[in-house]
C-alpha positions, 0 to 999 in steps of 0.5 A, a space after each residue: 920126878 926132879 924138882 924145878 929150880 924156878 917157878 914163875 908164878 903168875 895171877 890174872 883176871 880178866 886180862 888174857 890178851 896182856 898174859 898171852 903176850 907176857 907167856 910169848 915173851 917169856 917162851 925161852 924160859 918156861 920151856 926149860 926142864 928147870 923151870 915151871 909155869 903157874 898161873 892162877 886164873 882169879 875167876 876170870 869170865 873172858 876164856 882165859 881158862 880154855 885159851 891157855 889150857 888150849 894154847 899153853 899146855 905145858 903151864 900148870 893152870 890153877 882156876 879159882 871158881 870165884 875170886 878170892 882176890 891178888 894176894 889170896 891168888 898169890 899164896 896159893 900159887 907160892 903153896 903150890 910151888 915146889 921149887 927152889 926159887 919162885 919168881 913173881 910176875 904180873 900178867 902185863 910184865 915180862 923180862 928184858 934181860 935175856 937170862 935172868 935165871 942164871 943171874 937170879 941163882 948165882 945171885 941167891 948162891 952169892 948171898 945165902 941171907 938174901 931171900 928175895 931179889 927185887 927186879 929193876 923195873 922199867 913201867 910204861 908202854 914204850 922202850 926207850 933205846 937204852 936199857 943199861 943202867 949204872 945201878 949196882 945192887 943194894 939191900 933195900 927196905 922191900 920189893 914190887 909184886 910185878 918183879 921179884 924172886 923168893 928164895 923160897 926157904 925165906 918164903 917158909 920162914 914167915 907168915 903168908 902174905 894177908 890175905 884180908 890186905 887183898 891188893 897191895 900192901 903185901 910185900 911191904 907185910 912180907 918184908 917186915 916179916 923178913 927182916 924179923 927172921 933176918 932174912 934180907 931184900 936186895 935190889 938186883 938191876 942186873 935184871 930188868 923187867 917190863 911193866 907194861 903199864 902207863 901210871 900216869 893213866 891210872 887216875 883215869 880209870 875206873 878203879 882208881 879210887 878203889 886202888 887208892 883206898 887199898 894202896 893207902 890203908 894197907 899201909 897204915 894196916 904195916 903202920 900199926 903192925 910193925 912199927 913202934 908205937 911212937 912212930 905210928 901217929 907221926 908215920 899216920 898224921 904225915 901220910 893223912 895231911 900229903 893226902 889232903 894237901 895233894 889230893 882232896 884240898 885239889 878238888 879231886 872227889 873220888 879220892 877225898 871218898 877214898 881216903 876215908 873209906 880208907 880210914 874207916 878200914 883201919 878202924 874196923 881192922 884196928 883190934 885186929 891188927 893189935 892182935 897179930 902185931 909184930 912190932 919193931 923194938 927201936 934198934 930194929 926200927 933204926 936200922 930198917 930205916 937206915 936200909 935204902 928204900 924200895 926202888 919201884 921205879 927205874 928210868 933211863 938216863 940219857 948222856 948227852 954227848 958234846 
């Protein structure tokens, strides 16, 4: 049997309505013979497994009987695929670009040192009137989990995502590892993904505290793992101070608790981080910092005709 060229990989947990909408919107891609779609159901209890099995029989469905976390699920998906390229989408994300596969394959072919293609990502529930962008492809520091494509040769050349991070930070971890192996991350705005999430609402959601805790600590973990020693105190103290200024001093109790829990997590895992470091040299650090920042949010720019 011929191997697929592309794998579309999706992790999900208890979000069957979002997942079904995503699958409907990308159906024109996953019916292709050159594409396989693999979903990892991370311990859902909302009927995800039975519904997907019944309504989308062509999809390869993996199931964790107990939740193992987003990052571990992504590792499982990447280990499962035998394709040349692997596309990662969140269960609440879909392509707006009509023919993304051709763009991705052509870009990888034209840029043999590119290990990851980072997509242009529009966050929000509603679509704007204009989706065109004046952005141009460029090399960047890192990528976003909800919309990117791996060259699988590059993925197999670096360590797996750190599963003990649980959530957040794995893309930055992988980007440093890629950099050390002379692979590059490129932002390719011709591929547009709609991430159907209102970021401004996250502060009022139940998981706000744990999201902030995991986001902070994963950033600090990556400082200790990869940055030159002299850079770690400066970067840590700056981020810690900004969290105090923007959240603690403004009376955000949930954030205050999350920040100090993240600090305890860092202390607890510090020996493990030191043992597994893959530190940039001073020259490598300077080169990495000169790269364009990660393109996380894309917002359309409207021109007013006078």
